[in-house]
N, C-alpha and C positions, 0 to 999 in steps of 0.2 A: 382183701383190701389193698390200698395201694401206702407203702412205705415213702414220707423221704425225710433227710437227717436237718434237723435246723440248724444253717452255714450261720458261720460269724455273717455279719451285714460290711461290705468293703464299698467300694467304690466300683471295680471292676465286677465284680458280681452281680449288685444289681442294676448294673448300665442297663440290661435288656426291658428295664422295670422304669426305671426312674433315674433321679439324684440321689444320692449319699447327702443327707445336709451335717457336717459336723464342724465338731473346733479347729479349723486352720490353722496351722505354720505357718509363720511369717507376717506379711506385711498389715498392719492392725491402727486403726485412727487410735487415737492414746487420747486421754483428756484426766482434769481433775477427780469427775466424776467416772472415767462409762471408757473401756474399751471396747472398741466395736470391729467388728469383721466386715466391710460391707459387700455387696454385690457379689453374694454366696450361691443363689437362684435367679436368676430374670424370668419373671412371673409377665408377659404380653398378657394384657389386657385390651380390647377391643368395646371403650365407656361398658366396662362392666363392675359387678359391686358384688366384691367378694365377703363372706361369711364366718366368722370364726365359730367353731360351734367347741364347745364344751362334753367330753364322756366320759362311764368309767365303764372298760368291760369285766369280765368277772366271768371266776373261774370255771373252767368247766374244759370237755375230755378235747386233746388233742385230734380231735378229727374231723376234717371240711368235707361235707355233702355238696356244698356248692357257694359258688361264688359271684360278684358283683363287678360291676366296671360303671364307670362313667365314658363314655364318647366325644362329650362337646367339651370335658373341662379338666379342669389338674386337680392334684388332690396330696396337700400337705397332713403328714400325721407328724405330733412331736409324742412324749410320752414324757411324762411332768413329776412319777415319784419310782414311778418301780418299768422293769425292764417290759416290751413285750413281745412275742410273735408272732408275723406277718406271713399268711400265705400269699403267692403270685402265683399266674402263669402270663405268660402274654403267648398270644398267636397269633395267625399271620392275616387275623380274619377283622381287627380293631372298625372298619367298618356297617361289617356284615351284622346287625341288629338280632338275627338269628341264630349267630352263629351259639354254639358249645365249651366253654372251657373245659382242656381234657386232666384226666390227669396224669399221666405222663408229662403235663408243664410244667407242674405245680415244683413250685419251690418254698422253701420258707426257712426266714430270717431273723435274726437276734436284732431289735432296735433296743438297742441303749438308750437310758436316762442321756440325756450328752446329746445326742444323734438329733436327726430326723428324716422320716423318708419322702418325695418328692416323684409323686405317680406320675407318668404320663399319662396323655389321654388313651382311653381305650383298655388299660392295661385290666385284667381279672385280679381281683383282692376282697379281703370280707375284711371284718370288726376285728382286729388283732386280741392275743389269747391274752392274758397276763402269766407273768411267772409264777406270782406269787396269790393272796388270793381277791385283789382286784386291781386294777388299774387303768390310771384315771389316765389321757388325755387330754392334747385341743387337735380340731379339725379343720383346717382352711380349703375350701373352692367358694367355685362360682356359686352368687346368693342362688338360693332355689332348687341346686345341686339335689338335693333330699330326695324333693318330692318329684319335680322333674324328669331328672340324667338319672337315674339309676335303672340300670340293666341288671336282675336276678336269672342268672340260671344255675341250675344242677351241676355237677359234676360226672364226666360218664360212669365212676367208680370214685369210693370212699376215699381218701386221703387221710391217712394216719403220718400229723408229727413226730418225730423222734426229739424227744428234748433232752 
């Protein structure tokens, strides 16, 4: 079994897979009722409808047997009450529907409450693993991504995430 150490989530480390969204330093729009940091992520849509889903991932062994990806849409994952562990892999085959993710390319990241990740199109990923018994989260993607644009593939070798 291939072993992968879970890494701290940083913008630099996650760059091959997408964007880390977190509380920025500096410029913000202030008012009496809120502070707002606009423009953290720009999501280009061509007359598409977005869908917000609420999920709760359940405690399970930190073993990854397969991954999923969406070749035609991005995905935003936001932990709500507890930190989450996410496995990701990026291959040079994002346009190939028959491609298989490889264990040697898997990385694991700890996404803390107050952070979010914005997966690029075609990035291999999986439902998160909670650090606690359960991990509630929000996920945002193009409407009908779940039934219409999920490619699930087994890894060439199981991966154990070390946390």
